[in-house]
C-alpha positions as CSV (number, residue, x, y, z in Angstrom):
1,M,20.3,-199.8,78.1
2,S,20.5,-201.8,74.9
3,T,18.5,-205.2,74.6
4,D,19.4,-208.1,72.6
5,V,16.7,-208.2,70.1
6,N,17.2,-211.7,69.1
7,E,16.9,-213.0,72.7
8,K,13.9,-210.7,73.2
9,F,12.2,-212.0,70.0
10,A,13.0,-215.6,70.8
11,N,11.3,-215.1,74.4
12,E,8.3,-213.3,72.9
13,R,7.9,-216.1,70.3
14,R,8.3,-218.8,73.0
15,A,5.6,-217.1,74.9
16,L,3.3,-216.9,71.9
17,M,3.7,-220.6,71.1
18,Q,2.8,-221.5,74.7
19,S,0.0,-219.3,75.0
20,T,-1.7,-220.5,71.8
21,G,-0.8,-224.1,72.4
22,A,1.0,-224.6,69.1
23,R,1.6,-228.3,68.4
24,R,5.2,-229.5,68.2
25,R,5.8,-231.5,65.0
26,T,8.1,-234.4,64.5
27,D,10.6,-232.2,62.6
28,G,10.9,-229.9,65.5
29,T,8.8,-227.1,64.1
30,Y,5.5,-226.0,65.5
31,A,2.1,-225.6,63.9
32,A,-0.2,-222.8,65.1
33,T,-3.5,-224.2,66.4
34,V,-5.5,-220.9,66.8
35,G,-5.7,-217.5,65.2
36,Y,-5.6,-216.1,61.7
37,D,-2.4,-218.2,61.2
38,R,-4.0,-221.5,62.2
39,G,-2.2,-224.3,60.5
40,E,0.9,-222.3,59.6
41,V,4.2,-223.8,60.5
42,I,6.3,-221.9,63.0
43,G,10.0,-222.6,62.8
44,R,10.4,-223.2,59.1
45,D,11.1,-219.8,57.3
46,G,12.2,-221.0,53.9
47,L,15.9,-221.4,54.7
48,D,17.7,-223.6,52.2
49,T,18.0,-227.1,53.5
50,S,19.8,-228.7,50.5
51,G,22.7,-229.8,52.8
52,G,20.6,-231.4,55.4
53,T,20.3,-228.5,57.8
54,A,19.4,-224.8,57.5
55,A,21.8,-222.7,55.4
56,L,22.3,-219.8,58.0
57,Y,25.2,-218.3,59.8
58,T,24.6,-215.6,62.4
59,T,26.3,-213.9,65.4
60,T,23.3,-214.2,67.7
61,P,20.6,-216.9,68.4
62,A,17.7,-216.7,66.0
63,W,14.2,-217.4,67.3
64,H,13.8,-220.5,65.1
65,G,16.8,-222.2,66.6
66,L,18.2,-223.0,63.1
67,G,21.6,-222.4,61.7
68,T,25.2,-222.0,63.0
69,V,25.8,-219.4,65.8
70,V,29.1,-217.8,66.4
71,P,28.9,-215.3,69.1
72,G,31.1,-212.3,68.4
73,G,31.1,-213.0,64.7
74,V,33.5,-214.1,62.1
75,S,35.7,-211.9,59.8
76,D,37.1,-214.7,57.5
77,I,35.0,-214.8,54.4
78,D,35.6,-218.4,53.5
79,T,34.6,-219.4,57.1
80,V,31.4,-217.6,56.8
81,L,30.6,-219.1,53.4
82,R,31.0,-222.6,54.9
83,L,29.1,-222.0,58.0
84,G,26.3,-220.3,56.1
85,Q,26.4,-223.3,53.6
86,I,26.6,-220.8,50.7
87,D,30.2,-221.9,49.6
88,F,28.6,-223.3,46.5
89,T,29.4,-221.7,43.0
90,V,26.9,-221.0,40.2
91,S,27.3,-221.7,36.6
92,K,25.5,-220.9,33.3
93,V,24.6,-223.9,31.3
94,P,22.9,-223.9,27.8
95,V,19.3,-224.8,27.7
96,K,18.8,-228.0,25.8
97,Y,15.6,-229.5,24.4
98,S,14.5,-232.5,22.3
99,Y,12.3,-232.0,19.2
100,D,11.5,-234.2,16.2
101,G,13.9,-236.9,17.5
102,S,16.9,-234.6,17.8
103,D,18.5,-232.7,20.7
104,R,18.7,-228.9,20.2
105,V,20.2,-226.0,22.1
106,M,18.7,-222.5,22.6
107,D,21.1,-219.8,21.5
108,D,19.9,-217.1,23.8
109,R,18.6,-218.8,26.9
110,W,20.8,-220.3,29.9
111,V,20.2,-222.2,33.1
112,T,21.8,-221.2,36.2
113,V,22.9,-224.3,38.2
114,R,24.4,-224.7,41.7
115,S,27.8,-226.7,42.0
116,D,27.0,-228.8,45.0
117,T,23.4,-230.1,44.4
118,R,23.4,-229.7,40.5
119,A,19.8,-228.0,41.0
120,A,18.6,-225.5,38.4
121,L,18.0,-222.1,40.0
122,G,16.5,-220.2,37.0
123,T,16.8,-219.3,33.3
124,V,18.7,-216.3,32.3
125,G,19.8,-214.5,29.0
126,Q,23.2,-214.3,27.3
127,R,24.3,-211.1,28.9
128,Y,23.5,-212.4,32.5
129,T,26.7,-212.5,34.7
130,V,26.6,-214.7,37.7
131,F,27.7,-213.0,40.8
132,Q,29.3,-215.6,43.1
133,Q,28.9,-215.4,46.9
134,R,32.5,-214.6,47.6
135,T,32.4,-211.8,45.1
136,I,29.5,-210.2,47.0
137,F,31.5,-210.5,50.3
138,E,34.5,-208.9,48.9
139,F,32.3,-206.2,47.2
140,L,30.9,-205.3,50.6
141,E,34.5,-205.3,52.3
142,D,35.7,-202.9,49.5
143,L,32.6,-200.8,49.8
144,A,33.3,-200.4,53.5
145,D,37.2,-200.1,53.0
146,T,37.4,-202.4,55.9
147,H,38.8,-205.8,55.3
148,G,38.3,-208.2,58.2
149,V,35.0,-206.8,59.1
150,L,32.7,-209.0,61.3
151,W,29.9,-210.5,59.3
152,E,26.4,-210.4,61.1
153,S,24.7,-213.1,59.2
154,A,24.6,-215.0,55.8
155,G,22.4,-217.6,54.5
156,A,20.5,-218.8,51.4
157,L,16.7,-219.0,50.7
158,R,14.5,-220.7,48.3
159,G,16.8,-223.6,47.6
160,G,19.8,-221.0,46.9
161,R,17.9,-218.8,44.4
162,R,18.4,-215.9,46.9
163,V,21.5,-215.3,49.1
164,F,21.9,-212.6,51.7
165,V,24.9,-211.4,53.7
166,T,24.9,-208.6,56.5
167,M,27.5,-206.4,58.1
168,Q,27.0,-203.8,60.9
169,V,27.8,-200.1,60.3
170,P,30.2,-199.1,63.3
171,E,28.3,-195.9,64.2
172,S,24.9,-196.0,65.8
173,I,22.0,-193.4,65.7
174,V,20.8,-192.3,69.2
175,I,17.3,-190.5,69.2
176,D,16.8,-188.0,71.8
177,R,20.3,-188.2,73.4
178,G,20.2,-187.4,77.0
179,G,16.5,-188.2,77.1
180,L,14.9,-191.2,75.5
181,D,18.3,-192.5,74.3
182,D,16.7,-194.8,71.8
183,E,19.6,-196.6,70.0
184,I,19.3,-197.4,66.3
185,R,21.9,-199.6,64.6
186,L,22.6,-199.4,60.8
187,F,23.2,-202.5,58.8
188,I,24.2,-203.0,55.3
189,V,22.5,-206.0,53.7
190,A,23.4,-207.5,50.3
191,I,20.7,-209.6,48.6
192,N,21.8,-211.6,45.5
193,S,19.5,-213.6,43.2
194,H,20.7,-216.5,41.0
195,D,17.5,-217.3,39.1
196,G,17.3,-214.2,36.9
197,T,14.2,-212.7,38.5
198,S,15.9,-209.5,40.1
199,Q,19.0,-207.5,40.2
200,A,21.4,-207.8,43.2
201,E,20.7,-205.2,45.7
202,V,22.5,-203.5,48.7
203,V,20.3,-202.0,51.3
204,V,21.1,-199.8,54.4
205,T,18.5,-200.4,56.9
206,P,18.2,-199.3,60.6
207,W,17.4,-201.7,63.3
208,R,16.0,-200.4,66.5
209,V,17.7,-202.2,69.4
210,V,14.7,-202.3,71.9
211,C,12.3,-203.8,69.4
212,A,14.0,-205.0,66.3
213,N,12.3,-202.5,63.9
214,T,13.8,-202.5,60.3
215,E,12.5,-199.4,58.8
216,R,14.0,-197.7,55.8
217,F,15.0,-193.9,56.0
218,A,11.8,-192.0,55.4
219,L,13.7,-188.8,54.5
220,A,12.8,-187.4,50.9
221,D,15.4,-188.7,48.3
222,A,17.3,-190.8,50.9
223,H,19.4,-193.4,49.0
224,S,19.2,-196.3,51.3
225,R,19.0,-198.9,48.6
226,W,20.7,-199.5,45.2
227,A,20.5,-202.1,42.6
228,I,23.4,-203.8,40.7
229,R,22.6,-205.3,37.3
230,H,23.8,-208.9,36.6
231,T,26.2,-207.7,33.8
232,A,29.9,-208.0,33.2
233,G,30.4,-204.5,34.7
234,G,27.8,-204.7,37.4
235,L,30.3,-204.9,40.3
236,G,33.1,-203.1,38.5
237,N,32.3,-199.5,39.5
238,L,32.5,-199.0,43.3
239,A,32.6,-195.4,43.1
240,E,28.8,-194.6,42.7
241,A,28.1,-197.3,45.4
242,R,30.6,-195.7,47.8
243,R,29.0,-192.2,47.0
244,T,25.5,-193.5,47.7
245,L,26.6,-195.0,51.0
246,G,28.2,-191.9,52.1
247,L,24.9,-190.0,51.1
248,T,23.1,-192.5,53.2
249,L,25.2,-192.2,56.2
250,K,24.8,-188.3,56.0
251,Y,21.0,-188.8,55.7
252,A,21.3,-190.9,58.9
253,E,22.4,-187.8,60.9
254,A,19.3,-186.0,59.5
255,F,17.2,-189.0,60.3
256,E,18.4,-188.9,63.7
257,A,17.5,-185.1,64.0
258,E,13.9,-185.7,62.6
259,E,13.3,-188.7,64.8
260,T,14.5,-186.6,67.8
261,A,12.1,-183.9,66.9
262,L,9.3,-186.4,66.8
263,A,10.4,-187.8,70.2
264,R,10.0,-184.1,71.5
265,T,6.6,-183.6,69.8
266,N,3.7,-184.4,72.3
267,I,0.3,-185.4,70.6
268,V,-3.0,-186.5,71.8
269,I,-4.7,-189.8,71.2
270,D,-7.1,-188.1,68.7
271,D,-3.9,-187.1,66.6
272,F,-2.8,-190.8,66.3
273,H,-6.2,-191.9,65.4
274,R,-6.4,-189.4,62.5
275,V,-2.9,-190.4,61.3
276,I,-4.0,-194.1,61.1
277,A,-7.3,-193.2,59.5
278,D,-5.2,-191.5,56.7
279,L,-2.9,-194.5,56.3
280,W,-5.7,-197.1,56.4
281,P,-9.1,-195.5,55.3
282,L,-12.3,-197.4,55.5
283,K,-12.9,-199.2,52.1
284,T,-16.1,-198.2,50.4
285,D,-17.8,-199.0,47.1
286,D,-18.7,-196.4,44.5
287,D,-21.9,-195.5,46.6
288,G,-19.6,-194.8,49.6
289,Q,-20.9,-197.9,51.5
290,A,-18.6,-200.3,53.3
291,T,-19.3,-203.9,53.8
292,K,-19.7,-205.6,57.1
293,Q,-16.3,-207.3,56.6
294,A,-14.5,-204.1,55.8
295,V,-15.8,-202.4,58.9
296,T,-14.8,-205.3,61.0
297,V,-11.3,-205.2,59.5
298,Y,-10.9,-201.5,60.0
299,N,-12.2,-201.5,63.5
300,H,-9.9,-204.3,64.5
301,R,-6.9,-202.6,63.1
302,H,-7.7,-199.5,64.9
303,D,-8.1,-201.3,68.2
304,V,-4.9,-203.1,67.7
305,L,-3.0,-199.9,66.8
306,D,-4.7,-198.0,69.6
307,A,-3.7,-200.6,72.2
308,M,0.0,-200.8,70.7
309,F,0.2,-196.9,70.8
310,R,-0.8,-196.7,74.5
311,A,1.7,-199.5,75.4
312,E,4.6,-197.7,73.4
313,A,3.6,-194.3,75.1
314,E,4.4,-195.9,78.4
315,R,8.0,-196.3,77.2
316,A,8.6,-193.3,74.9
317,G,5.9,-190.9,76.0
318,R,2.6,-189.9,74.2
319,T,4.7,-188.4,71.4
320,A,4.9,-188.5,67.6
321,Y,7.9,-190.7,67.9
322,A,5.9,-193.3,69.9
323,A,3.2,-193.0,67.1
324,E,5.8,-193.6,64.3
325,R,7.3,-196.6,66.2
326,T,3.8,-198.2,66.8
327,I,3.0,-197.9,63.2
328,T,6.3,-199.4,62.1
329,D,6.0,-202.1,64.7
330,Y,2.6,-202.9,63.4
331,L,3.9,-203.2,59.7
332,D,6.8,-205.3,60.6
333,H,5.6,-207.7,63.1
334,V,1.5,-207.6,63.4
335,A,0.0,-206.8,60.0
336,P,-1.3,-209.9,58.4
337,R,0.7,-211.3,55.5
338,R,-0.5,-213.8,53.0
339,P,2.4,-216.2,52.2
340,G,2.7,-218.0,48.9
341,K,2.4,-221.8,48.7
342,S,6.2,-222.3,49.2
343,M,6.5,-219.6,51.8
344,S,5.8,-219.5,55.6
345,E,4.3,-216.3,57.1
346,E,7.7,-215.7,58.9
347,L,9.5,-215.7,55.5
348,A,6.9,-213.6,53.9
349,R,7.3,-211.0,56.7
350,A,11.2,-211.1,56.4
351,T,10.9,-210.8,52.7
352,A,8.7,-207.7,53.0
353,L,11.2,-206.2,55.4
354,L,14.2,-206.9,53.0
355,E,12.2,-205.7,49.9
356,G,10.8,-202.6,51.5
357,T,7.1,-203.6,50.6
358,D,5.8,-201.1,53.2
359,D,8.3,-198.4,52.6
360,E,5.6,-196.2,51.1
361,T,3.3,-196.3,54.1
362,K,6.0,-195.8,56.6
363,T,7.3,-192.7,54.6
364,K,3.7,-191.4,54.6
365,A,3.4,-191.7,58.4
366,H,6.7,-190.2,59.0
367,K,5.9,-187.1,57.0
368,R,2.3,-187.0,58.4
369,L,3.8,-187.0,61.9
370,L,6.4,-184.4,61.1
371,H,3.6,-182.1,60.0
372,L,2.3,-182.3,63.7
373,R,5.4,-180.3,64.8
374,T,4.2,-177.2,62.9
375,R,0.6,-176.8,64.4
């Protein structure tokens, strides 16, 4: 049976807030009162609020209670743009400065400015081409060859500097069919930047229904992400993107086969302990000595992962698959994140998922666990 991951996460987050005695603030957010995230604000995740409310459209209720929810989704691009409050356009304006009593213009630098708030988003070069929100939507529609697709979510972060849209791939992956029957849905996510700090990206990411993992494909050479440069021809050639997406969906079939193999590989607890020791070895100095703090962090991580694996084994059996799910869950939802000054921990965690911060660790775990099949 499939579980609504948003509802599940909302319930878990609500329980967490109640159990920790999080303090409700006047703006409707919560401040954590205990734990390593003491003082962190819960419920403010960096969504753009330039229009007075959170710039977010989604098909299902999000745990923070923000944004516009439309059950069943919306297929009309203009409606999603409006609901997600990303119907603004972005322009390039010359950089002007005053010097020695006169106004001057830089020849090779421009400022990107959003049309509704007139806010500056970043500085870019002459060749930089703005990708408007509507263009990204149409690009994904053309990529999927399916006009009228239902959009899962859309919104803006960091004052509109970054914009994202999500659509679901119709076919799901099912791990261990007839046995565990663990469903994994595939999503195409487009992430656009207006501040000149990064290329536009399209990511294919799997989302496991029962616990909302968003892992990348761990298979060697799997093309689950591709970048699009902000140039005049950046969105002009869909052929390569279509080819890459096709390869990714083929890799998804192989991914399902490998995950099924993991689900049918029994392991002992010592196997799991060796894997996590390989992923997170005890940090020592040049003399091979570990500080007291390093030992404390190492032991705490070990105990947390051990408890998580034992709990996951109750659902999926004491298997290599349960071990991989535990490691992915830990990285996605439990491992400490140090957010920047303008970013809550929730946004830092979501950004890490979108940007694939832990891809290398997940891939290493996947390969290490696959090796256990051949013992």
